[in-house]
C-alpha positions as CSV (number, residue, x, y, z in Angstrom):
1,X,-0.1,-0.1,0.0
2,X,1.6,3.3,-0.9
3,X,-0.1,6.1,2.4
4,X,-1.0,4.7,5.4
5,X,-4.5,3.5,5.8
6,X,-7.1,3.3,8.9
7,X,-8.9,-0.1,8.7
8,X,-11.5,-1.3,11.1
9,X,-11.8,-4.9,11.7
10,X,-14.9,-6.9,12.6
11,X,-16.0,-8.9,15.4
12,X,-13.1,-11.5,16.1
13,X,-14.3,-13.5,18.7
14,X,-11.6,-15.5,19.3
15,X,-10.5,-16.4,15.8
16,X,-7.2,-15.8,17.1
17,X,-5.4,-17.5,13.4
18,X,-7.8,-15.7,11.4
19,X,-7.1,-12.1,12.8
20,X,-3.2,-12.6,12.4
21,X,-3.7,-13.9,9.3
22,X,-5.1,-10.9,8.2
23,X,-3.3,-8.2,9.8
24,X,-0.8,-9.8,7.4
25,X,-3.1,-8.3,4.3
26,X,-3.9,-4.9,5.8
27,X,-0.6,-4.2,7.5
28,X,2.1,-6.3,6.5
29,X,4.8,-3.4,7.4
30,X,3.1,-2.3,10.8
31,X,2.1,0.9,9.1
32,X,-1.5,1.1,9.0
33,X,-3.8,2.0,11.9
34,X,-6.3,-0.7,12.9
35,X,-9.6,-0.2,15.3
36,X,-11.7,-3.1,16.3
37,X,-15.2,-3.4,16.5
38,X,-16.1,-5.1,19.4
39,X,-16.7,-8.8,20.5
40,X,-12.6,-9.8,20.3
41,X,-13.2,-13.0,22.6
42,X,-15.8,-16.1,23.0
43,X,-17.7,-18.8,20.8
44,X,-14.1,-18.7,19.3
45,X,-11.1,-21.5,19.8
46,X,-8.2,-18.9,21.2
47,X,-9.9,-16.4,23.0
48,X,-6.2,-16.2,25.1
49,X,-4.1,-15.8,22.2
50,X,-5.8,-12.5,21.2
51,X,-6.3,-10.8,24.5
52,X,-2.8,-11.9,24.9
53,X,-2.0,-9.7,21.5
54,X,-4.3,-6.8,22.2
55,X,-2.9,-5.8,25.3
56,X,0.9,-6.5,24.7
57,X,-0.4,-3.8,21.4
58,X,-2.7,-1.6,22.9
59,X,-5.1,-2.4,20.5
60,X,-8.3,-0.5,21.0
61,X,-11.7,-0.8,20.2
62,X,-15.2,-0.1,21.0
63,X,-16.7,-2.4,23.6
64,X,-19.4,-5.4,22.3
65,X,-22.1,-7.4,24.4
66,X,-18.8,-9.9,24.3
67,X,-16.1,-7.7,26.2
68,X,-18.8,-6.6,29.0
69,X,-19.9,-9.8,29.6
70,X,-15.6,-11.3,30.1
71,X,-15.1,-8.3,32.4
72,X,-18.2,-8.8,34.2
73,X,-17.2,-12.4,34.1
74,X,-13.7,-10.9,35.6
75,X,-15.1,-9.6,38.3
76,X,-16.8,-12.1,39.9
77,X,-20.2,-10.9,38.8
78,X,-21.4,-13.3,36.0
79,X,-20.5,-17.0,36.5
80,X,-18.6,-18.5,33.1
81,X,-21.0,-20.4,31.3
82,X,-19.3,-23.8,30.0
83,X,-21.7,-23.9,27.1
84,X,-21.9,-21.4,25.9
85,X,-18.4,-19.5,27.1
86,X,-14.9,-20.2,25.4
87,X,-12.9,-18.4,27.7
88,X,-11.6,-20.9,30.3
89,X,-8.4,-20.1,29.1
90,X,-8.5,-16.1,29.8
91,X,-9.6,-16.8,33.4
92,X,-6.8,-19.3,34.1
93,X,-4.0,-16.4,33.0
94,X,-4.0,-14.5,35.2
95,X,-4.4,-11.4,33.9
96,X,-7.6,-10.5,35.5
97,X,-6.7,-6.6,36.7
98,X,-4.7,-5.8,33.7
99,X,-7.7,-7.0,31.3
100,X,-9.9,-4.6,32.5
101,X,-8.4,-1.9,33.0
102,X,-7.4,-2.5,29.0
103,X,-10.8,-2.4,28.3
104,X,-11.8,0.4,30.7
105,X,-10.1,2.1,28.0
106,X,-12.3,1.8,25.6
107,X,-15.5,2.9,24.5
108,X,-19.0,2.5,22.7
109,X,-19.1,4.6,20.0
110,X,-15.6,6.1,18.3
111,X,-14.8,8.7,15.5
112,X,-12.5,7.9,14.0
113,X,-11.0,10.7,11.4
114,X,-8.8,10.1,8.5
115,X,-8.3,11.9,5.2
116,X,-10.7,14.3,6.3
117,X,-13.7,12.2,6.6
118,X,-15.6,11.1,9.6
119,X,-16.8,7.6,10.7
120,X,-18.5,6.0,13.4
121,X,-17.2,2.6,14.7
122,X,-20.0,1.4,17.3
123,X,-20.6,-2.6,17.7
124,X,-24.5,-3.0,17.5
125,X,-25.1,0.5,16.4
126,X,-26.8,3.8,17.0
127,X,-30.8,5.1,17.3
128,X,-31.8,7.1,13.8
129,X,-32.5,9.6,15.8
130,X,-29.4,10.6,17.2
131,X,-27.1,13.3,16.0
132,X,-23.4,13.0,16.5
133,X,-23.6,14.9,19.8
134,X,-26.4,12.4,21.0
135,X,-24.6,9.5,19.8
136,X,-21.2,10.8,21.2
137,X,-23.0,12.1,24.9
138,X,-25.0,8.5,25.3
139,X,-21.0,7.3,25.3
140,X,-20.2,9.1,27.4
141,X,-22.9,8.8,30.2
142,X,-21.8,5.0,30.7
143,X,-18.2,5.7,30.2
144,X,-18.6,8.0,33.3
145,X,-21.0,5.5,35.0
146,X,-18.5,2.4,33.9
147,X,-15.2,4.1,35.5
148,X,-16.0,6.0,38.1
149,X,-17.8,1.9,39.3
150,X,-17.3,-1.2,36.9
151,X,-19.4,-3.1,39.8
152,X,-22.6,-1.9,40.0
153,X,-22.1,-1.0,36.5
154,X,-21.5,-4.9,35.3
155,X,-24.0,-5.8,38.0
156,X,-27.0,-4.0,36.6
157,X,-25.9,-4.3,33.2
158,X,-28.0,-7.4,32.7
159,X,-31.5,-6.8,31.0
160,X,-33.9,-6.5,27.9
161,X,-34.7,-3.3,28.2
162,X,-36.5,-2.1,25.2
163,X,-38.0,1.1,25.6
164,X,-35.8,4.5,25.9
165,X,-35.5,6.4,28.9
166,X,-34.5,9.4,30.6
167,X,-31.7,9.9,33.0
168,X,-33.8,11.4,35.2
169,X,-36.7,8.9,35.6
170,X,-34.4,5.5,36.3
171,X,-30.9,5.8,36.0
172,X,-30.1,1.7,36.1
173,X,-32.9,0.9,33.5
174,X,-31.3,4.0,31.0
175,X,-28.4,2.5,31.5
176,X,-29.0,-1.2,30.1
177,X,-31.3,0.5,27.5
178,X,-28.2,2.3,26.1
179,X,-26.0,-0.5,26.5
180,X,-28.6,-2.4,25.0
181,X,-28.7,0.0,21.8
182,X,-24.7,-0.1,21.8
183,X,-24.1,-4.1,22.3
184,X,-27.3,-5.6,21.4
185,X,-29.0,-4.0,19.1
186,X,-30.2,-4.8,15.4
187,X,-34.3,-4.6,14.7
188,X,-35.8,-1.5,16.0
189,X,-39.0,0.4,15.3
190,X,-40.0,3.9,14.8
191,X,-40.5,5.0,18.1
192,X,-36.9,3.5,19.3
193,X,-38.3,-0.1,20.8
194,X,-35.9,-3.0,20.5
195,X,-36.7,-6.4,19.4
196,X,-33.9,-8.0,21.0
197,X,-34.8,-11.6,20.2
198,X,-34.8,-11.6,16.7
199,X,-31.0,-12.9,15.4
200,X,-31.8,-13.6,11.8
201,X,-31.6,-11.2,8.8
202,X,-35.1,-10.7,8.7
203,X,-38.0,-10.1,11.2
204,X,-41.6,-11.5,10.5
205,X,-42.6,-7.8,12.8
206,X,-43.9,-5.6,10.3
207,X,-43.5,-2.8,12.8
208,X,-39.6,-3.8,13.5
209,X,-37.0,-2.5,11.2
210,X,-33.1,-2.6,10.7
211,X,-31.5,-0.4,12.7
212,X,-29.5,1.3,9.5
213,X,-33.2,1.1,7.4
214,X,-34.2,4.3,8.6
215,X,-32.9,8.1,7.6
216,X,-30.1,8.7,10.2
217,X,-29.4,12.3,11.6
218,X,-25.5,11.9,12.5
219,X,-25.2,11.0,8.8
220,X,-25.3,15.3,8.3
221,X,-21.7,14.9,10.3
222,X,-20.3,11.6,9.4
223,X,-19.0,9.9,6.1
224,X,-19.9,6.6,7.3
225,X,-20.5,3.9,10.1
226,X,-18.9,0.6,10.6
227,X,-20.8,-2.1,12.7
228,X,-20.5,-6.0,13.8
229,X,-22.6,-8.0,16.1
230,X,-25.2,-8.8,13.1
231,X,-23.1,-11.5,11.9
232,X,-26.8,-13.2,9.7
233,X,-26.4,-10.0,7.6
234,X,-23.1,-11.0,6.0
235,X,-22.0,-7.4,6.2
236,X,-24.9,-6.3,3.6
237,X,-26.8,-3.5,4.6
238,X,-27.5,-2.2,1.2
239,X,-26.4,1.1,2.3
240,X,-23.9,3.4,1.2
241,X,-23.5,4.7,4.4
242,X,-23.7,1.8,6.5
243,X,-20.9,-0.8,6.4
244,X,-22.2,-4.2,8.5
245,X,-17.9,-6.1,9.1
246,X,-19.2,-8.6,11.1
247,X,-18.6,-11.8,8.4
248,X,-19.2,-14.5,10.6
249,X,-15.3,-15.9,11.2
250,X,-16.7,-17.7,14.5
251,X,-19.5,-19.8,12.3
252,X,-17.1,-20.8,9.7
253,X,-17.7,-17.3,7.5
254,X,-14.8,-14.9,7.3
255,X,-12.8,-11.8,9.1
256,X,-13.3,-8.5,7.5
257,X,-11.6,-5.4,7.7
258,X,-13.2,-2.4,6.0
259,X,-10.8,1.0,4.9
260,X,-12.8,3.4,6.3
261,X,-11.0,6.4,3.1
262,X,-12.0,4.4,0.3
263,X,-15.0,1.8,1.5
264,X,-13.4,-1.0,0.4
265,X,-13.6,-4.6,2.2
266,X,-10.5,-7.2,2.8
267,X,-11.6,-10.4,4.0
268,X,-9.8,-13.8,5.1
269,X,-11.8,-17.5,5.2
270,X,-12.4,-19.2,8.2
271,X,-9.7,-21.7,8.8
272,X,-12.0,-24.0,10.6
């Protein structure tokens, strides 16, 4: 590559071999900067190796639902689910404090500026009614709460809060809703009510549509929105400015990186 580029990498989810193979393509000389879309770990076979690389190289990411889940497990708030979670080797490394401290530097939303273009990176999505300032304010609200009392935040974040709520009404439920928007959202209504159950790419619930299918206020100030989380889409949004980069590597698909300057996608196949 002739000039330095900036990439956003999709959900790694413990797929270390594919992660390293992708880095060889997008950053062979370690000159390009890259950022991750969250869900660095879990479900895949080598989460501990991904974590080691992330820590050693100080890689940055937004927070995904699996990243938050790992923090909760490391703090003793949640138990490791042997049927669903694949993080035993992380837990045996005795790096809990190091992992938590590094993850606490991650935001829920991040604006990347490159060559006069602004790209917003989130794990699952944002509300269509939000301006960019609204996005950043919601991020700041969550990050402030998480950093001030990680244990309290992580112990109260679990819950299928689907309707928006004001901060003055119930702070705990508001945090749950915002966490669900940033890290779990797929389908929503025109009134920003979330469907947190449907994981396929289409729904039979007529009032619900993919969050990216609505007109987005924040795109007045952004060139791109990049998200992960929704493997069933295989990256297809049919939207020129909203790009999905979760291609389901952990399920046998591919690991993807998007060049935020020209929107080109580079992929490596799952080694499964």
